[in-house]
C-alpha positions in Angstrom: -12.2 29.5 -6.2 -15.6 29.3 -7.9 -18.6 28.6 -5.6 -19.7 25.6 -7.5 -16.5 23.5 -7.0 -15.7 21.7 -3.8 -12.3 22.2 -2.2 -10.3 19.0 -3.1 -7.3 20.1 -1.1 -9.1 19.8 2.1 -10.0 16.2 1.4 -6.4 15.0 0.9 -6.2 12.8 3.9 -9.5 11.1 3.0 -8.9 10.7 -0.7 -5.1 10.1 -1.0 -3.6 9.0 2.3 -6.0 6.4 3.7 -7.7 3.6 1.8 -11.4 4.0 1.1 -12.0 0.3 1.8 -10.3 -1.9 4.4 -10.0 -4.7 1.8 -7.1 -2.8 0.3 -5.2 -3.2 3.5 -6.0 -6.9 3.8 -5.1 -7.5 0.2 -1.7 -5.8 0.6 -0.9 -7.8 3.7 -1.8 -11.1 1.8 0.3 -10.0 -1.1 3.3 -9.2 1.2 3.1 -12.7 2.7 3.0 -14.4 -0.7 6.0 -12.4 -1.8 7.9 -13.4 1.3 7.2 -17.1 0.5 8.3 -16.6 -3.1 11.6 -14.9 -2.0 12.3 -17.9 0.3 11.6 -20.3 -2.6 13.1 -18.4 -5.6 15.6 -16.1 -4.0 15.8 -12.4 -4.5 15.1 -11.7 -8.2 14.7 -8.2 -9.6 11.0 -8.7 -10.1 10.5 -9.7 -6.5 12.6 -6.9 -5.2 10.5 -4.4 -7.2 7.3 -6.0 -6.1 8.4 -5.8 -2.4 9.2 -2.1 -2.8 5.7 -1.5 -4.2 4.1 -3.3 -1.3 6.2 -1.5 1.3 5.2 1.8 -0.2 1.5 0.7 0.2 2.3 -0.2 3.8 3.7 3.2 4.4 0.7 4.8 2.8 -1.7 2.8 4.8 0.3 3.2 8.1 0.9 -0.6 8.4 3.9 -1.7 10.4 5.7 -4.5 8.3 7.6 -5.7 11.4 4.4 -6.9 13.1 3.2 -8.9 10.2 
């Protein structure tokens, strides 16, 4: 590796795994609660199912337990 480049592989847990700002965590929790309300009102549509999958992947990425929300 050239001396002028920083090792990006060593920064994986900082750059990829955990959010840089805690507002991302808060926004994903708010989004999950809104989606739950919509599922109760509209039923399970394909759009809502896909949106819930995306939010649950974010929870897994940010280490949030969806059972405690």
